[in-house]
N, C-alpha and C positions, 0 to 999 in steps of 0.2 A: 850512472843509472839515469834513464830517460825521465823527463818531466812532461806531462801532458798539461797544457794550458787551456783553461776554459774561459773564454771571454764572454761576459754576460752584460747585455745592455749597451747603451751608447758609450758610457765611460769605460767599461771593461774592454770593449772592442778597440777603442782609441788607444788606451794604454797598452794593450796587447800588441797592436801593430807597431807602436813606438818601441816596445821592449825587444821584439824580434829584430828590428832595424838596429837598435843599439848593440845588441849581441853580435849581429853579423858585421857591423862596422868595426867592432872591437877585434874580432878574430881576423879581419882582413887588413888591420892597421900595419903600416910599414915599420914604424919604430916600436920595437918590443923589448929591447935590452936583454934578451935571452938568446941562447943558441938556437940554431935552426931546428935541432931535434926537440928541444924543449918547446919551441913554438909550435912545431907539428903536433906534439902530444896534446898541448893546450887546445889547439884548433880542433883536433879530432875529438877530444873529450867534449868540447862545447857543442860541436855539430851533432854528436851522438845524443847529447842530452836534450837539445831543443829542436832538432830538425830530422826529417827523414831523408835519406839519400839512396834512392834506388838507382840501379845501373842505367836505366833508360830516362832518368830525370836530367833535364838541362840545368835546373836550379833546385837547391834543397827546398823541401816543403816543411813549413812550420808544424810541429806536433801540437796542433791546436784545434779546438772546436769553437766555432763562432755562433753565439746565440743572441737573438734580439727579436722583438715583436714587430719591428718594422725593418724593411730591407735596405733603407737608404744608407745607414752607417756601415753595415756589413759590406755592401757593394762598394762603397767608397774606400774602405780600408783594404779590400782586395785589390782595387784598382791602384791605390797608392803603392802597395807592395809590388805589383807588377811593373809599375813605372820605374821603381828603383832598379829593377832588373837583376837583383842579387839573390833574392829568395822569393817564395810565393806561398800562398795558402793552398791547401789541397782542395781540389774540386769535390763537391759533395759533402764537405765537412762543415756545412753551414745549416742552421735552422732559423727561419724567420717567418713571420706572418705579415699581414697587411694592416694590423691595428695594434697600437701600443697599449700600455697599462694605465695611462692617464695619471701617472705619479701616485697610483693607489697600490699600496703594498698588498692589500687583500686580493685585488684583481690579479696581480702577478703571482701570488703564492697559491691562492685557492682556485683560480680559473685557468690561467695560462700554464701554471705548473703541471697539474694533472694532464692537461691537453698535450703538453710538450714532452712529458716524461719518457714515453716509449721511444720516440724519435731521437731525443737528445741522448738517452742512454745508449742507443744503438751506435750513434756517432762516437761516443766516448769509448765504447767497447772496441770499435774498429781501430781507433787511434791507440788504445792501450795494447791491443793484440799486435800492433805493428812495432812495439817496443821489445827489444831483446830482454831487457830487465826494466820493469816499471818502478821508478823511484817514488812516484806520487803525483798528485794533482795540484796545480796552482790555479785558483779561481780568482779572476779579476772582476771587480764589481764596485758599484757606487752604493752608498747608504741612503741616498736621497730619493731617487725616482722609484717608480713602481716595478719596472722590469729588473733593473740591476739588483735592487734590494729584495723585492718579493720573490721573483723567479730565481734570483741568485741563491736566496736562502733555501728555496725548495730543492733546487738542483744539488746543493751541498748535502741536504738530507738524503737525497737519492744516492749520491756517491757513497755516503756512509753506510747505507743499507746494502748496496749492491757490490761495493768494493771494500768490504769490512776491514781488510788488512792493509789497505793502501793508505799512505799518508795524505792528508788534505790540508793545504795551506790556503787561507783566504787573504788576499790583498784587497782591502776596502778603502774607499775614499770618502771622508766626511765632508759635507758641504760647508760653504761659508756660513758663519754663525748668523749673519744678518739676513739670511734667507735666499735660497735658490728656488725652493718649493715650499708652499705654505704648510704642508703636512710633513716636512722632512724630519722633524723630531720624532713624530709617531713612527715613521718608516725606519728610522735609525734604531729606536728602542726595539721594535718588533724584529728587525734583522739581527741585531747583535745577540738578542736572547736566544735565537735559533742557532746562530753560528757558535755561540759559546758551548752549546750542547753537541753539535755535530762536527765541528772543525777541530783539527789538532792544534792549530795556531792561527791567530788573526792578526795580520800586520795592518795597523791603522795609520793612514795618512790623512792630513787635514788640508783642504784647499787653502785655508788662510796661511798656513805655514809654508806650503809650496809657493804661494803667491809672494810671500816675503822673500824667499830665496831668489825668485826671478827678478823682483824689483830692486833688492838691495845688493845682491851679489853678482847677478848675471846681467845687470844693466839693461833690462827690457823696459822701455819707456811705457809701452802699452802691453801689459801682461795678458796673454790669451791662454785658454785651456791647453792649447798645443804646447806652450812653453812649460806649463806645470806638468803635463803628461811626460814631457821629455826629462824633467828633473826626477820624477818618480821612476821612470824606466831606467835612468842612469843609476839610481840607488839599487833597484832590483837587480840590474846586471852586475853591479859590484858585489852583491850578496850571492848570486846564483852562478856566476861564471866559475870555472874550475879553480879549486883551491885545495890545500892539503893541511892536515894536522897530524903530528906525530908520524910523518912519513907516508901517510895514506890519503887517498882522495876523499873529499868530504861529500856527504849526501844530505838529502832532506832529513833522513833519519838522524844523522849527527846533529843537525840544527835543532831538532826537537829534543834530543837527548840533552843538549847543552842548555836549552832555554825553557822548556816546559816540563819542569820536574814535578809540578803539582797541578792537578786538573782545575783548580780554582783560578789559576793564574796562567792565562794563555793569550793575553793581548800584548802585542809587541809594537815597538816604534823604531824607526830608522833615522839615522843622521849620518851624513857623509862629508868628508873634507878631502882635498880643498874644494872650495866652491869658486870657480873662475870662469869667466866668459870665454868664448872661443877666440875672441880678439886678444885676450891676455894670456892664452894658454902657452904660446911659444916662449914667453919670457917670464913665466911664473915658476918659482922653485920653492920647495918646502922641505923641511927636515922632519924626521920622525918625532923628535921631542916637541916641536911646535904643533904638529898635527894632532898628537895625542893630547897635548894640553888644551887645544881647541875643542876636541871631542869631549874631554872631561867637563869643560865649562858649558858647552852646549847641553850636555846631559844634565848637569846640575840645574841649569836655568830652564829646562824643559823646552829647548829651542831647536828647531830643525835648521834655522838660518844661522850662519857663522857671523853674526853681526847684530848690533842693536841691543846688547845687554851690558850691564855694568860688571866690571871686573872686581868690584868690592863686595863685601858681605855675601859670601856664597850661600846659596839655598840648597839644602841637602835633598836630593831626589833619590829616595831609597829604592834599591833594585832587589828582585829575587835573584837574577843572574843576567849576565851580558855576554854577547858574542862580538869579538873584534875580528874583522876581515881586513887584513893589510895586504896591499899589492905594490910591488916595486922592490928595489934593491934592499937587501938585508931585512926584508919583512919577516922572515922566519925567526929572527933573533932579537926582537924588539924588547926594550925595557918597558914593560907595561905597568910599572909602579903607579903612575898617575891614575890608572883606572882600577886599582885594586885596594883602595882605601876601605878597610873593613867596616867603617862607619857608614859607608854607602850601600851596604847590603844587609839583608835580614839576618838576624842572629842564628836562625835555624838552618841556614844554608852553609855547609862546610866550606871553609876558605878555598879549598882546592877546586871547588865547583863554581865559584862566583864568576870567573871570567875565563872564557875559552878563546883561543887564538887560532884562526885560519889564516893561511898566507899563500902567496904565489909571487915569485920574483919578477914576473912579466908586468910590463906597464899595462894599465887599464885605461882605455878611452883616451890615450895620448898623455896620460898623467905619469910623471916620473915616479911619484909616490902618492898613494891614496889610501884612505882608511874609512871603513864603514863600521858603525856601531849599531847592532841590533839589540834592543834593550827590552827586558821584561821588568818594567818599573812602574812606580806610582804616577808617572807623567800622564798616563791615559785617564787618570781619575778626574782631572779638571774638565776635560772634554765631556766625559760621560755625565758628570754632575750637572753641567749646563744643559745638556740635551734632556736628561730626565726631568730637570726642573721645568723647562719650557713645555715638554710634552705633558707633564702632569698638570700644569696650569691649564692647558687646552682641554685635557681629559676631564678635569674638574668642572669645566664649563660645558662639557659635552659637545665641544666644537668639532664638527666634521665627522663625528662618529657614524652618522647615518650613511656616509659614503662608503665606509668599511662594512657596515652591516648589510648593505646591498649585495655583497659578495660572500656573506656568511661569517664574517669575523665579529664575534660578540664582545661585550665589555669584559667578560671573564678572561678572554685572550689578552686583552690589554693589561689587565691587573696582573696576570701571571708573568707577562713580559716585564712589567715594571718591577715586580718582585725580584726577578733574575738580575736585572740591571742594577737595582739598588744594592743587592748583595755583592755584585762585582765591585761597585764603587766603594762599598764598605771595606771589602777585602784589600783593595789597593790603597785606600786612605790610611789603613792601619798597618801597613808594612813597617 
């Protein structure tokens, strides 16, 4: 089933471009370790999910809508895709203006949102109607800036209203804790309160954690946003590329059924192993027991990076449920015992529903064996707790509230958003 990706703001558009390149590089890889017919099926399923392939097209077109309030990033991402010469963005599937949102959530949500609504929805409808079967929407956005967070939250609400039966997954990126934008904590609280209402699931990535992977595992001496976007795209590809469970192909619906069994718990986090640099890829090998043991430890220590934590005195990270996506030889018959410890899950979730396994025997991104864990667990609580604490401190001092009031966002809107986030934190802390 096809997935329409909606790239919103600078961050969302950069991640989207990297995601489509990652997916296309994977399906055109030479070393696959499966038969030609299996590889053909995998390639066909991936292309059908993420790209349009009309008979008169020289290159597949991404099933994507690009949205930003400034044209520079959109234009650059289209140019980069064209230079690769393997896939492209469709002409006319872009919406942009000539002025940004000034890192102001209210400007993005209350001004740019209503202005863009009709045009963006028309682009989304056009893309959705080009799908034989629409599996859902993947929205890529930041939590820090005004366009990604404010306009992104508004567009998500529009999708929920106009595509009531479609699945909506939001991939959001939390900024560095020491500050990329002075009002980033306000923007994060306001965005997540809306997404928790309108989205089916919100996958949360943190720049701090992505930076750690790049610096400690991938040996980047000077970590750039492009490196972190590549890591996140690699994780998303591992999740979304074709896989199977119980002999049938997996969909976004299966993901939500496996992970979001309760409407109060819909914030997810990803971790992926092995984490190796391109220079080390050709001589790196891993066994399934070692990969699963590392995932278990990363999950327990709330760490996206496979390094930098103690192997003594485990810290229990309680989950509602988890999804394991394994790729490579014998991936369908794994011994998942390390990830099924009943003490790691809430008591009210039946044991048979705590861990779901998706698999595919094909190599992913040149890796002989790889595994991704998508977790609905208490690990998100620490991030949200810090954000709410900082935002409330600013709100108590009435700092910068006048900037939001200029565009019609009142103090009651902040209070309501704080209440939603505090309830989310409470729910996850008490798993």
